[in-house]
Phi, psi and omega in degrees: 000139179281145177294141176226159177228144178222143176291136183208159176247129174290107187275316181197165173207157175210153180284144177253161183294337179271015180074009173276185176233147169257119187245136181235131178243154175236134179247165168276195178296135183250155174292156177304325179296316179290325175298317179297319177300315180296314180299319179296327184275352183303131179065018177251152178274148179192187177259145176249122177242128178238126180221139178290344179243151177301143179283143177284161180305317180298321180293318178296321178295322178295319178296319179300330182284342182297135176265130182262122175238099184263013180303320182285350178270351179286167177295146175289166179300321179296319178294321178295317179298316179300316180296318179295317179296323178296314179296323176299316179295320179299319183281327183211089186295344178052031178088355179281133182282330180232156178293331179295315177298316179299312181302310182299318180295313181294321178295320178298320177298315179296315180299313180298322178302311183283330175297323182293342180272352180283146179259000000 
């Protein structure tokens, strides 16, 4: 996808628990091309550049050259395991009253499994 720019006002932001920010912008009326660009970009990762002045063609070309590696922005293996265990508990609580009890029990099982393989 080609880089595009649209005039916008930084409307609000708030801190997230993972130390990121949730940022919200407001635009005026957009051309059909820019609306299509925004729709195409929905739920996709990218870079956010904010400048009080329009970017020059050379600057946009430099931005286009950036390679995006979002691997490090994905959940860690531990975060993924916690999420899977939570969904597992929601679907089949196995008698556990809380997801924390379920998580701790399952993690202990996993730990013991791998401890038993140590020499």
